C-alpha positions in Angstrom: -28.9 57.7 -99.0 -25.2 56.9 -99.1 -23.4 58.8 -101.8 -20.3 57.3 -103.5 -18.1 59.0 -106.1 -15.7 56.9 -108.1 -12.8 58.6 -109.7 -11.9 56.3 -112.5 -10.4 55.7 -116.0 -12.1 53.5 -118.5 -8.7 52.1 -119.5 -8.1 50.8 -116.0 -9.0 47.2 -115.3 -8.6 47.8 -111.5 -11.4 50.4 -111.7 -13.8 47.8 -113.2 -12.8 45.3 -110.5 -13.3 47.9 -107.8 -16.8 48.8 -108.9 -17.8 45.1 -109.1 -16.5 44.6 -105.6 -18.3 47.7 -104.3 -21.5 46.2 -105.9 -21.0 43.0 -103.9 -20.7 45.0 -100.7 -23.8 47.1 -101.5 -25.8 43.8 -102.0 -25.0 42.8 -98.5 -26.6 45.9 -97.0 -30.1 45.6 -95.6 -33.2 46.3 -97.7 -34.2 49.9 -98.2 -30.7 51.3 -98.0 -30.1 53.4 -101.1 -26.6 54.0 -102.5 -26.1 56.6 -105.2 -23.0 56.1 -107.4 -21.5 59.0 -109.4 -18.5 58.5 -111.7 -15.8 61.1 -112.0 -13.2 61.2 -114.9 -9.5 60.6 -114.7 -6.8 59.7 -117.3 -3.9 57.5 -116.5 -2.4 58.0 -120.0 -3.5 61.4 -121.4 -0.6 61.3 -123.8 -2.0 58.5 -125.9 -3.2 59.5 -129.4 -6.9 59.4 -130.2 -6.3 56.7 -132.8 -4.7 54.5 -130.1 -1.5 52.3 -130.2 -0.8 48.6 -129.9 -2.2 47.5 -126.5 0.3 44.7 -125.8 3.4 46.7 -126.9 2.2 49.7 -124.8 1.8 47.6 -121.6 5.1 45.7 -122.1 6.9 49.1 -122.4 5.1 50.3 -119.3 5.7 47.2 -117.1 9.1 46.4 -118.5 8.7 42.9 -119.8 6.4 40.3 -121.4 6.7 38.1 -118.2 5.5 41.0 -116.0 2.6 41.7 -118.3 1.5 38.0 -118.4 1.8 37.8 -114.6 -0.3 41.0 -114.1 -3.0 39.7 -116.5 -3.1 36.3 -114.8 -3.4 38.0 -111.4 -6.2 40.3 -112.6 -8.0 37.4 -114.3 -8.1 35.4 -111.0 -9.4 38.4 -109.1 -11.9 39.1 -111.8 -13.4 35.6 -111.6 -14.4 36.1 -108.0 -16.0 39.4 -108.8 -17.9 38.1 -111.8 -15.6 39.6 -114.5 -14.4 37.5 -117.4 -11.3 39.5 -118.4 -10.1 38.8 -121.9 -7.0 41.0 -122.3 -6.0 39.1 -125.4 -9.0 40.5 -127.3 -7.9 44.1 -126.7 -6.0 45.5 -129.7 -5.5 49.2 -128.8 -4.5 51.3 -125.8 -6.6 54.4 -126.4 -7.1 58.0 -125.2 -10.1 58.0 -122.9 -10.9 61.7 -123.0 -13.7 61.6 -125.5 -15.2 58.5 -123.9 -15.3 60.3 -120.5 -16.9 63.3 -122.3 -19.7 61.1 -123.6 -20.1 59.3 -120.3 -20.4 62.6 -118.3 -23.3 63.7 -120.5 -25.5 61.2 -118.7 -26.7 63.0 -115.6 -28.9 60.4 -114.0 -26.7 58.5 -111.5 -28.3 55.1 -112.1 -28.0 55.3 -115.8 -24.5 56.7 -115.6 -23.4 53.8 -113.5 -25.1 51.3 -115.8 -23.3 52.9 -118.8 -19.9 52.8 -117.0 -20.3 49.1 -116.4 -21.4 48.5 -120.0 -18.2 50.4 -121.2 -15.9 48.4 -119.0 -17.5 45.1 -119.9 -17.3 45.9 -123.6 -13.6 46.8 -123.4 -12.2 44.3 -120.9 -14.5 41.3 -121.6 -15.4 41.7 -125.3 -12.3 43.6 -126.5 -14.2 46.5 -128.1 -11.8 49.1 -129.5 -12.9 52.6 -128.4 -10.4 54.2 -130.7 -12.7 53.0 -133.5 -15.7 55.3 -134.1 -17.8 52.6 -135.6 -17.3 50.2 -132.7 -17.9 52.9 -130.2 -21.1 54.1 -131.8 -22.4 50.5 -132.0 -22.2 50.3 -128.2 -23.4 53.8 -127.3 -26.0 54.6 -130.1 -28.9 54.2 -127.7 -27.6 57.2 -125.8 -28.2 59.5 -128.8 -31.0 60.4 -131.2 -28.9 59.6 -134.2 -25.4 59.2 -135.6 -25.0 62.9 -136.2 -25.8 63.7 -132.5 -23.3 61.1 -131.4 -20.5 62.5 -133.5 -21.3 66.0 -132.4 -20.9 65.0 -128.8 -17.9 62.8 -129.5 -16.0 65.8 -131.0 -17.4 68.5 -128.6 -14.3 70.4 -127.4 -16.2 72.3 -124.7 -17.2 69.1 -123.0 -13.7 67.7 -123.4 -12.2 70.8 -121.8 -14.6 70.4 -118.8 -13.3 66.9 -118.4 -9.7 68.1 -118.7 -10.3 70.7 -116.0 -11.8 68.2 -113.6 -8.9 65.8 -114.1 -6.5 68.7 -113.5 -8.3 69.5 -110.3 -7.8 65.9 -109.0 -4.1 66.0 -110.0 -3.7 69.3 -108.1 -5.1 67.5 -105.1 -2.4 64.8 -105.5 -4.6 62.1 -106.9 -2.4 60.1 -109.2 -3.9 56.7 -109.2 -7.4 55.2 -109.6 -9.8 53.9 -108.7 -10.5 56.2 -105.8 -13.9 55.8 -103.9 -15.2 58.8 -102.0 -18.0 58.1 -99.6 -20.3 60.9 -98.3 -17.8 63.4 -99.6 -15.5 62.7 -96.6 -14.2 59.1 -96.5 -11.9 57.9 -99.3 -10.8 54.3 -100.2 -8.2 53.8 -102.8 -7.7 50.8 -105.1 -9.8 47.8 -106.0 -10.4 46.7 -102.5 -12.2 43.4 -101.7 -15.9 43.6 -100.9 -15.3 43.3 -97.2 -13.4 46.6 -97.0 -16.2 48.5 -98.8 -18.8 46.8 -96.6 -17.0 48.0 -93.5 -17.0 51.6 -94.7 -20.7 51.4 -95.7 -21.7 49.9 -92.4 -19.7 52.6 -90.5 -21.6 55.3 -92.4 -24.9 53.7 -91.5 -23.9 53.6 -87.8 -23.3 57.3 -87.9 -26.9 57.8 -88.7 
């Protein structure tokens, strides 16, 4: 069993790309080789309000100009195509605070289901433009994770879970992690960024050779 932890933020398109490229690498391993993926929370923009702000305006202010934003989106779209991602940044209306979404995601303790849920969240946001600052849209995607709407809203507003996520993110920042995605293999090898599948495959094969 090869264990991989992914430190990630749901607002990060590179994190989605990195996970898809990791998946391509895993698919090239021999049969019978198990890889367990665990997602760990991070926030690139913890200052954002829960109700969100205009997505395009936020990114233009962050990158400095409309032209830089368009260039970044075109670059990511090209990379996404090779990974099986259909980025549709034009569908996204809000830049949102991801704290509560991380809290909901961390409630799923089964690694396989947690990974599937992460991919569903990324796909809904970056391909379908789902607005996670909107409670109705969020519930429509995540309702199968809960017994009913009341249970969902209780989890969504659970301050204890949110504080646990904040503490974990604080731990990573104390350890000088400032950018994501970060992939940690077997609790000792780390790979930063949305690397191509070949890079992930090389790491995985090296671990297998270690026995």
